[in-house]
SEGU-143067 format. One record per residue (C-alpha): residue number from 1; residue in three letters; x, y, z. Coordinates in steps of 0.25 Angstrom, whole numbers, plus 5000, padded with zeros to 4 digits. Example, Ala and Ser with C-alpha at 12.3 -4.5 7.8 and 13.67 -1.06 7.14 Angstrom:
<atoms>
<atom i="1" aa="ALA" X="5049" Y="4982" Z="5031"/>
<atom i="2" aa="SER" X="5055" Y="4996" Z="5029"/>
</atoms>
This chain:
<atoms>
<atom i="1" aa="MET" X="4883" Y="4932" Z="4949"/>
<atom i="2" aa="VAL" X="4879" Y="4947" Z="4950"/>
<atom i="3" aa="GLY" X="4885" Y="4952" Z="4963"/>
<atom i="4" aa="GLN" X="4896" Y="4948" Z="4972"/>
<atom i="5" aa="ASN" X="4903" Y="4934" Z="4969"/>
<atom i="6" aa="ILE" X="4912" Y="4929" Z="4979"/>
<atom i="7" aa="TYR" X="4922" Y="4918" Z="4975"/>
<atom i="8" aa="ARG" X="4933" Y="4911" Z="4984"/>
<atom i="9" aa="VAL" X="4946" Y="4908" Z="4978"/>
<atom i="10" aa="SER" X="4955" Y="4898" Z="4985"/>
<atom i="11" aa="PHE" X="4970" Y="4894" Z="4982"/>
<atom i="12" aa="TYR" X="4975" Y="4880" Z="4986"/>
<atom i="13" aa="ASN" X="4988" Y="4873" Z="4986"/>
<atom i="14" aa="GLY" X="4984" Y="4859" Z="4985"/>
<atom i="15" aa="ASN" X="4973" Y="4857" Z="4996"/>
<atom i="16" aa="ARG" X="4979" Y="4869" Z="5004"/>
<atom i="17" aa="LEU" X="4971" Y="4882" Z="5003"/>
<atom i="18" aa="LEU" X="4981" Y="4894" Z="5001"/>
<atom i="19" aa="GLU" X="4971" Y="4906" Z="5000"/>
<atom i="20" aa="GLU" X="4957" Y="4909" Z="4998"/>
<atom i="21" aa="GLU" X="4950" Y="4922" Z="4994"/>
<atom i="22" aa="SER" X="4937" Y="4927" Z="4990"/>
<atom i="23" aa="ILE" X="4934" Y="4934" Z="4977"/>
<atom i="24" aa="THR" X="4922" Y="4943" Z="4975"/>
<atom i="25" aa="ILE" X="4917" Y="4946" Z="4961"/>
<atom i="26" aa="TYR" X="4906" Y="4956" Z="4959"/>
<atom i="27" aa="HIS" X="4897" Y="4955" Z="4947"/>
<atom i="28" aa="ASP" X="4886" Y="4963" Z="4942"/>
<atom i="29" aa="THR" X="4880" Y="4966" Z="4929"/>
<atom i="30" aa="ASP" X="4878" Y="4980" Z="4932"/>
<atom i="31" aa="GLY" X="4890" Y="4988" Z="4932"/>
<atom i="32" aa="ASN" X="4885" Y="4998" Z="4942"/>
<atom i="33" aa="ASN" X="4882" Y="4987" Z="4952"/>
<atom i="34" aa="LEU" X="4896" Y="4981" Z="4950"/>
<atom i="35" aa="GLU" X="4902" Y="4995" Z="4953"/>
<atom i="36" aa="LYS" X="4894" Y="4996" Z="4965"/>
<atom i="37" aa="LEU" X="4899" Y="4983" Z="4970"/>
<atom i="38" aa="LYS" X="4913" Y="4986" Z="4967"/>
<atom i="39" aa="THR" X="4912" Y="5000" Z="4975"/>
<atom i="40" aa="GLU" X="4905" Y="4993" Z="4987"/>
<atom i="41" aa="TRP" X="4916" Y="4982" Z="4987"/>
<atom i="42" aa="GLU" X="4928" Y="4993" Z="4986"/>
<atom i="43" aa="GLN" X="4922" Y="5001" Z="4997"/>
<atom i="44" aa="LYS" X="4920" Y="4989" Z="5006"/>
<atom i="45" aa="ASN" X="4934" Y="4983" Z="5003"/>
<atom i="46" aa="ALA" X="4942" Y="4996" Z="5003"/>
<atom i="47" aa="PRO" X="4954" Y="4995" Z="5011"/>
<atom i="48" aa="GLU" X="4955" Y="5004" Z="5024"/>
<atom i="49" aa="PRO" X="4966" Y="5013" Z="5023"/>
<atom i="50" aa="ALA" X="4977" Y="5011" Z="5034"/>
<atom i="51" aa="PRO" X="4977" Y="5022" Z="5044"/>
<atom i="52" aa="VAL" X="4990" Y="5031" Z="5043"/>
<atom i="53" aa="VAL" X="4995" Y="5033" Z="5057"/>
<atom i="54" aa="VAL" X="5005" Y="5045" Z="5057"/>
<atom i="55" aa="PRO" X="5014" Y="5045" Z="5069"/>
<atom i="56" aa="SER" X="5015" Y="5058" Z="5077"/>
<atom i="57" aa="ASN" X="5031" Y="5058" Z="5078"/>
<atom i="58" aa="LEU" X="5035" Y="5059" Z="5064"/>
<atom i="59" aa="ASP" X="5047" Y="5067" Z="5060"/>
<atom i="60" aa="SER" X="5044" Y="5077" Z="5050"/>
<atom i="61" aa="LYS" X="5057" Y="5075" Z="5042"/>
<atom i="62" aa="LYS" X="5054" Y="5061" Z="5039"/>
<atom i="63" aa="LEU" X="5044" Y="5054" Z="5029"/>
<atom i="64" aa="TYR" X="5036" Y="5042" Z="5035"/>
<atom i="65" aa="ASN" X="5028" Y="5031" Z="5029"/>
<atom i="66" aa="ARG" X="5014" Y="5027" Z="5032"/>
<atom i="67" aa="ALA" X="5018" Y="5019" Z="5044"/>
<atom i="68" aa="GLY" X="5026" Y="5031" Z="5050"/>
<atom i="69" aa="LYS" X="5040" Y="5026" Z="5047"/>
<atom i="70" aa="PRO" X="5050" Y="5036" Z="5042"/>
<atom i="71" aa="LEU" X="5054" Y="5034" Z="5027"/>
<atom i="72" aa="SER" X="5068" Y="5033" Z="5024"/>
<atom i="73" aa="PHE" X="5077" Y="5037" Z="5012"/>
<atom i="74" aa="ARG" X="5091" Y="5033" Z="5011"/>
<atom i="75" aa="ILE" X="5102" Y="5038" Z="5001"/>
<atom i="76" aa="ILE" X="5114" Y="5030" Z="5000"/>
<atom i="77" aa="VAL" X="5126" Y="5036" Z="4993"/>
<atom i="78" aa="GLN" X="5139" Y="5029" Z="4989"/>
<atom i="79" aa="LYS" X="5151" Y="5038" Z="4993"/>
<atom i="80" aa="ASN" X="5159" Y="5036" Z="4980"/>
<atom i="81" aa="THR" X="5157" Y="5051" Z="4977"/>
<atom i="82" aa="PRO" X="5161" Y="5060" Z="4988"/>
<atom i="83" aa="TYR" X="5149" Y="5070" Z="4986"/>
<atom i="84" aa="LEU" X="5138" Y="5060" Z="4986"/>
<atom i="85" aa="SER" X="5139" Y="5059" Z="5001"/>
<atom i="86" aa="ALA" X="5137" Y="5074" Z="5003"/>
<atom i="87" aa="LEU" X="5126" Y="5073" Z="4992"/>
<atom i="88" aa="SER" X="5118" Y="5062" Z="4999"/>
<atom i="89" aa="GLU" X="5119" Y="5070" Z="5012"/>
<atom i="90" aa="GLN" X="5113" Y="5082" Z="5006"/>
<atom i="91" aa="VAL" X="5102" Y="5074" Z="4999"/>
<atom i="92" aa="SER" X="5099" Y="5067" Z="5012"/>
<atom i="93" aa="GLN" X="5098" Y="5080" Z="5019"/>
<atom i="94" aa="LYS" X="5089" Y="5086" Z="5008"/>
<atom i="95" aa="LEU" X="5079" Y="5074" Z="5009"/>
<atom i="96" aa="GLN" X="5078" Y="5075" Z="5024"/>
<atom i="97" aa="ASP" X="5075" Y="5090" Z="5022"/>
<atom i="98" aa="PHE" X="5064" Y="5087" Z="5013"/>
</atoms>
């Protein structure tokens, strides 16, 4: 049928209903009308972006995720070779400087 067609889909395990969803199919013989229906649906159902709250007490030397938690980066070096310990300290210091 031309227009909005709503169908219910149900999933059962024996006689017990597991899940039920509705599926909407838009149909039109005119491509412009169908594009208009699609655009209206996308605008109506667009997800609202979650607000990003930036805490005021952030350390300028750290990077943070969207939740305001500091990101971490760990370098683990086996000390089989004596200079690797000194090298890892220098790399760590340079990364902190960046």
